[in-house]
C-alpha positions in Angstrom: -47.7 -37.5 56.5 -50.5 -37.4 59.0 -50.2 -39.4 62.1 -53.0 -42.1 62.4 -53.2 -41.5 66.0 -54.2 -37.9 65.7 -56.9 -38.8 63.2 -58.4 -41.6 65.6 -58.1 -39.0 68.5 -59.9 -36.3 66.5 -62.7 -38.8 65.6 -63.2 -39.7 69.3 -63.3 -36.1 70.3 -65.9 -35.5 67.6 -67.9 -38.4 69.0 -67.7 -37.1 72.5 -68.9 -33.7 71.6 -71.9 -35.2 69.6 -72.8 -37.5 72.6 -72.7 -34.7 75.2 -76.2 -33.2 75.2 -77.9 -30.0 76.6 -81.5 -28.8 76.3 -81.7 -26.3 73.7 -84.6 -23.9 74.4 -86.3 -22.4 71.4 -89.1 -20.5 72.9 -92.0 -22.8 71.8 -90.1 -26.0 71.9 -87.0 -27.7 73.2 -84.7 -30.4 72.1 -81.7 -32.2 73.5 -78.9 -31.2 71.2 -75.3 -31.8 71.3 -73.3 -29.0 73.0 -71.8 -27.7 70.0 -75.3 -26.8 68.4 -76.1 -23.1 68.4 -79.3 -21.4 67.9 -79.2 -18.3 65.3 -82.3 -16.2 65.6 -84.2 -15.0 62.5 -87.1 -12.7 61.9 -90.3 -14.3 60.5 -93.4 -12.4 59.2 -96.1 -14.8 60.3 -94.2 -17.5 62.2 -91.2 -18.2 64.6 -88.3 -19.1 62.4 -84.6 -19.7 63.1 -81.4 -21.6 62.4 -79.3 -24.1 64.3 -75.8 -24.4 63.4 -74.8 -28.1 63.9 -71.3 -28.1 62.9 -69.3 -29.2 59.7 -70.8 -26.2 58.0 -74.3 -27.7 58.4 -77.3 -25.7 59.4 -80.9 -26.7 60.2 -83.8 -24.4 59.6 -87.1 -24.4 61.4 -90.4 -22.7 61.1 -93.1 -22.9 63.7 -96.4 -21.3 62.3 -99.6 -22.0 60.4 -97.9 -22.2 57.1 -94.7 -24.3 57.8 -93.2 -26.2 54.8 -94.6 -29.8 54.8 -91.3 -31.0 53.4 -93.0 -31.8 50.1 -90.6 -32.3 47.3 -90.9 -29.9 44.2 -90.5 -32.6 41.6 -90.4 -30.1 38.6 -92.2 -32.5 36.1 -95.6 -33.2 34.7 -96.9 -36.6 33.6 -99.2 -36.7 30.4 -100.3 -39.8 28.9 -97.1 -41.7 28.2 -94.6 -38.9 28.6 -93.1 -36.7 31.4 -92.2 -33.2 31.0 -89.5 -31.7 33.2 -87.3 -28.7 33.6 -83.7 -28.4 34.2 -81.8 -25.2 35.0 -79.5 -24.2 31.9 -76.3 -22.7 33.9 -75.2 -21.0 30.8 -78.3 -18.8 30.5 -79.5 -18.9 33.9 -82.7 -20.1 32.4 -84.7 -23.3 32.3 -84.8 -25.7 29.4 -87.8 -28.0 29.0 -87.3 -31.7 28.0 -89.8 -34.6 27.7 -89.3 -38.2 27.9 -91.4 -41.2 26.8 -92.3 -43.5 29.7 -92.4 -47.2 29.8 -95.5 -48.8 30.5 -94.2 -50.1 34.0 -93.3 -46.5 35.0 -93.1 -45.8 38.7 -93.5 -42.2 39.7 -91.3 -42.6 42.7 -88.3 -43.0 40.3 -88.3 -39.4 40.0 -88.3 -38.5 43.8 -84.8 -37.6 45.4 -86.4 -38.0 48.9 -87.7 -40.9 51.0 -90.6 -40.3 53.3 -91.8 -42.2 56.3 -93.7 -41.5 59.5 -92.7 -41.9 63.3 -94.7 -41.3 66.4 -92.9 -38.9 68.7 -94.5 -37.8 72.0 -97.8 -39.4 70.9 -97.9 -37.6 67.5 -97.5 -38.6 64.1 -94.5 -37.1 62.4 -93.3 -36.9 58.8 -89.8 -37.6 58.2 -87.8 -37.1 55.0 -84.3 -38.1 54.2 -82.5 -38.1 50.8 -82.3 -41.1 48.7 -78.6 -40.3 48.0 -76.7 -39.4 51.2 -75.8 -35.6 51.5 -77.9 -34.8 48.5 -81.2 -33.4 49.6 -83.4 -32.5 52.6 -83.4 -34.3 55.9 -86.2 -33.2 58.0 -89.3 -33.6 60.2 -92.7 -32.1 60.0 -95.0 -31.9 62.9 -98.5 -31.2 61.8 -99.8 -31.3 65.4 -97.9 -30.2 68.3 -99.8 -31.6 71.2 -100.6 -27.9 72.3 -103.7 -25.6 72.1 -102.1 -23.7 69.1 -102.6 -24.9 65.6 -99.2 -24.1 64.6 -97.1 -26.5 62.9 -93.3 -27.2 63.0 -90.9 -28.0 60.1 -87.3 -28.5 61.1 -85.0 -29.6 58.3 -81.2 -29.4 56.9 -80.0 -29.4 53.3 -77.2 -31.9 52.2 -76.3 -32.9 55.7 -73.2 -34.8 56.1 -74.0 -38.5 57.0 -72.8 -38.1 60.5 -75.0 -35.0 61.1 -77.9 -36.6 59.5 -77.7 -39.6 62.0 -77.5 -37.1 64.9 -80.3 -35.0 63.8 -82.6 -38.0 63.3 -82.0 -38.9 66.9 -82.4 -35.3 68.1 -85.8 -34.8 66.7 -87.1 -37.5 68.8 -86.4 -35.3 71.8 -88.6 -32.4 70.6 -91.0 -31.2 73.3 -93.5 -28.4 72.8 -94.3 -25.8 75.4 
């Protein structure tokens, strides 16, 4: 049997680590990150890319360049008249199977989205934020179309299937991003 005091103590320790911050310098931008976050370099072709290990087996990806991902969701469907056509991966054959469904008259396209999108102003720039509708099942990220610098490069920074705790911390950290 696990002692409840040990579990509570471990939770307090994790909270303290997450609350203690340091400036993480990533060459073209900085952010105020928990001390347990670590930059992992990667090699990009036409942009500056890398990873940030943020704990609990979660990793953020970032891409600073002219063609950074705008965090748009690939819906894998096509709407025609009163039907929607979509594909699903057939695990048995490692191939896609295609299906269709007749839509109701009051169909709302957003029902097919796994993500929610909203905008915030960070350092005077309008930033696109995405979070999954279902916790830990999708992309949590930010897209900076303008960086407030002379460069026309954009930044996308995101994580896939983040734990609820890491998602919450990440959404606070992105507010501290400063471009050089």
